[in-house]
N, C-alpha and C positions, 0 to 999 in steps of 0.2 A: 709314543713320543718319537722314537727313532725314525719310523716311517714318515712322520710329518716333517722332520728335519730334512730327510732325504728329498721329500717332495719340494720343500722350499728351495733346496739347493738346485734341483732340476729346473725350477722356474728361472733362476738366474742364468743357468747354462743355456736354456732354450731361448731366452730373450736375447742374449748376446750373440748366439749363433745365427738366429733367424733374422736379426736386424740387418745383416749384410745384404739381404735380398730386397729390402724395402726402403722407403724414404725415411731418412733419419734427420733429426734436428736437435740442436742444443741451444737453450735459451737461459738467460739469467734475469732475475728481477732482484731488486734490493730496496732497502730503506735506510735512512739516516735520521737521527734525532739529536738535537742540541738544545738544552734548556737550562733554566735557572729556577730554583725553588728555595724559599726561605723557611720551609717547615721542618718537621722532624723526620723526614723520610730517611731511613738508614742507608738507602742505596745512593744517596746524594753525598758528594764529597763535602769536606769541611767548608769549602768556599761556596757551596750551594749549586755548583754547576754539575750537570750530568750529560752523558752522551752515549749513543749506541748506534752501531752500524751492523746490518745483517744482509746477507746475500742468499738467495734461493736459486739453486741450479736445477734445471729440468732437462733431462735427456729423453727423447721420444723417437720411436720408430714405427712407421706404418708398415706392417708386414703384408706379404702377398695373400695370406689366407684370411684377411679381414680383421685381424687382431692388431691392436695398438699396444706396444710395449712402452712403458714410461718408468723412469727412475727419477726421484727428486730427493733433495735434502737441503737443509738450511745450514749456513755457516755464520757463526758469530765472529765478526771481524774485530770490533772494538767496543768496549764498554768499560766505564769507570767502576761500576759496581761498588761505589762507596770509596774507592781509592782514586787518588789523583794521578792517573796515568792516561796516556793517549792510545794505548793498545793493549793486546792480550794475546795469549797463545790461542791460535785458531782452534775452534771446537765445532764439530758438526753434530747435528741432531735432526729429528723429524724425518729420518730416512724412510722412504716408501718405494716399493716396486709394485707395478701393476701390469696385468695383461687384460685388456678390455675389448669387448665386442658388443654388438647390439643385444645379444641374448645372454651372455655369460661373462663374468669378470673374476679375476683372481688378484688378491692384494696381499702384500707381505711387508711387515715392518711396523712403523708407528702409525697404525690405522685403527679405526674404531671397531670394537667387537660387534657381532651381529645384532644382538638384542638392542644395544644402545643406538645402532644406526637406523633402525626401523621403528622403534617403539614410540607411540603417541599416548601421552597420559591425559587425564581429565583433572587438571589442577595439580595442587601439591599433594602427592600421595606418598605416605611414609613407607609403603611396602614395595615400591617399584624401583628401588635403588640399584639398577643394573650397573655393572662395571662399565666405566668409560676408560679412555686411554690418554694419559698425560705424559707418555714417554718412558715410563718405568718398565713396561712390558712390551714384548714383540708379538704381534698377532699374525696369523695366517687366516685369511677370510676369503670365502668364495660366495659370489652372488649370482643367482640365476633368475632370469625373467622368462615366464612361460605363459601360454594362453592369453597373451596381451595384458591381462589384468593382475597377474600374480608375480610377486617377488619373494624368492627364498634366499636367505642369507645364513651361512654357517661359518663359525670362527672358532679358533683354538689358540690358546697362548702357547707359543713354542719356545720362549726364552724370557728371562728377566734380567735385571741389572745386577743381580747378586749371584753370578755364576760360580763363585767359589764355595757357596754353601749348598751342597746337594740336598740337605734336609729341608731347605726352603724352596725346592723346585716347584714352580707354579704350573698347574694344569687346570684349565677351566674351559669347558665347552659352552658355547653360546649359539642359539639358533633362533631365527625369527622368520615369520611368514606374514606378508601383507598382501591384500588383494581387494577386489570389489565384487560384490554380488548385488545386482540390480542397482539401487541407489545407495547402498550401504558400503562403506569402506571398513576394513577390519585389519587388526594387527594382533598376532599371537607371538609371544616371546618367552624364552626360557633360558636360564643359565644354571649350570650345575654348581654344587657346593665345593668350595676350596678353602679349607680352614687351616691347612698346614703351612700356608705361605703368608707371610706378613709383608705387605708391599710398602715401600716408602712413598708410594703415590696414593693420596687419599681418595682418588677416583676409582680405585680397585675395591670391589666388594666381593668377599668370598661366600656370601650367603646364596642358598638355593632359592631362586625366584621364578615364579610363573605369572604371566600377566596377559590379559585380553582386553582389547578396546574396540568399540564399534562407533562409527560416526556417520552422520548423514545431515541433510538439510531439510528443514520443515518450515514452510511459510516464511522463507528468507532467513531463518535462524540456523546457524551451524551448531549441531548438538553432538557431543561425545560422551559416551558412557564407558567406563573402564573399571576393571577389577584386577587387583594384584595380590598375590599370596607369597609372602616371604616365610617359607617353612622353617628355615634355620632360626630366625628370630621370633617365630610364631606371631607374625603380624599379617593382618588383612586390611586392604583398603578398597572401598567402593566409591567411585566418584562420578559426578555428573558436571559437565561444563557446557555452557550455552553462550554463544556469541551472536549478537544481533546488530546490524548497522541501522542507524537512525539518522539520516541526513549526513552531516559531516562528523557525527559521533558514532563510534563503535563501542557497544557495551558488552563486556565479557564477565561472566560470573561463574563460580564453581563452588561445589560443596562435596567434601570427601568424608564419608563415614569411616572412622578408624576403629579397628578391633584388635585386641591382643595385648592388653596391659596398658594401653594408652588412655589417658584421662580425657582428652579432648578430641573433637573432630577438627578438620581444617576447612576453611572457607575463605573466599576473597572476591573482590570485584575490581574491574579495571575499566576506566572510561578514557577513551582515546579520541581527541578532537583534532582534526586537521582540515584546514581550509585556507587557501591562499598562502601567505607567508607565515601564518601562525600555526603552531602545533603544540598541544597541551595533553599530558598524560597524567591521570590520577590513579593511584593504586592503593588498595586497602586489603591486607591479608591478615588472617589470624591462624598462625601455625603453632599448634599445640599450646594455645593460650598465650602466645607471644604476638602482640599486635605490631604490625609494620605499616606505616603510612608514608607515601612518597608523592610528591608533586613535581613534575618536570615540564618545562616549557622552552620553546625556541621561537625566535622571530627572525625571518630573513629580511634584513634591511635592504640589501642589494644581492645580486647573484653571487657576489664574492664574500660579503660580510653577514654573519649571523650572530645573534645574541642568545645566550643560553642561561637559564636560571632554574634553581630547584631547591626543594626542601624535603627532608625525610626524618622520620622518628621511628626508633626501634626500641621496644621495651627491654629486650635482652641486653642491649648496649647501654640502656639508661642514659641516652644522650641524643641530642638533635644534631643534624648535619644540614648544611646549606652551601650553595655555591652560586657564583656569578661569573660568566666568562664570555669572551668574544673570540670567534674563530674566523680568520680571514684567509680565503683561498688565493694564494699567490700565483696560481697557474702552473702548468707543467708538473703537477704532482706535489707541489710545495704548499705548506700551510703554516700559518702563524696563529698561535694560541696565547691569549693573555687571560688569566683567570685567578680568582680568589676562592678558596674553599675552606670551610671549617668542619673538620671531621677526622676520623682515624686514618683512613686510607681508601683511595679510589672512590671519591665522593660522588654520588649521583650517577645518572646515566652516562655522562661524559667520562666518569672515573677520573676526576681531577685529584691531584695530590693535595694534602693539607697545606695551607699557606698560600702565598702568592707564587704563581707560576708564569714564566714567559718561555715559550717553546716554539721552535721552528722544526718542521719535519719535512722530509723529502721521500717520495716514492719514485723509483726508477723502473 
């Protein structure tokens, strides 16, 4: 652990010292949202209005040795968060530092672990729950590309957001290799077991997991076969996924055989139609005997105006959800949304809030 922390510190020192010799740049992007919703969203104030402003800062330097050093982070400038105020104490997050080249890269901060960054599943597999990163842990990850067709990624958690509790210090190694042999693509991924640490982030999984997937194309159909073994939970998944384009329709289906105390297998089908201004997607999945059905559609009336509508049913929620919305491109990164949704939260593919919503957003 100490050697890894020293290595991460040297990354920062190297990037700062070497940047003086290369081309440097500082850029900012941002977004702002103002809206009204009459539903039961707890983040909306009593008067129904909500707002949020964020800024992303990016510092980069092209070094003389072919390496690009980049540092980025997000700053939350203003958000009501359910309170009627126009500002907040500035808070920064999503910090990431990287040194990248054509053959090797090093990442530090709020970045994805190795297995999650390369893994390709075959449908909904219960045993392939690799850790992801949602900001609660700090990762050090190295990526290497070699022999043109192979990518090796290695990551380690070097810190967590509970630094005062040494008993919960998190340590998890993750490694993944992807490549191509003839017409076959493959991914091998592994993460070690870490059960002493309880993360506030639901995306962290302390189980030991090994997984392998192979994909190729046969007679125009994309086929993926995958196997995952969660040795901690004693779960195994074997899945097959096939995707085939048929004119304007793409058909994707998968079946996953589950073993290790699970009563049911997982399977699903997706039909995606897209032609001209009309796009329609139908999904049916059965996840451990829980049926989920969704239908989403959009129609582009003009280049600026689109109409969206959808319906979904989830056995676990024992409730149906639907939405109808209009999105208008105001130009220059601005957009107006008027929508009505009936559901718990983030209804449908557009993720509209329950109730009537009027929102204007800006990207800078």
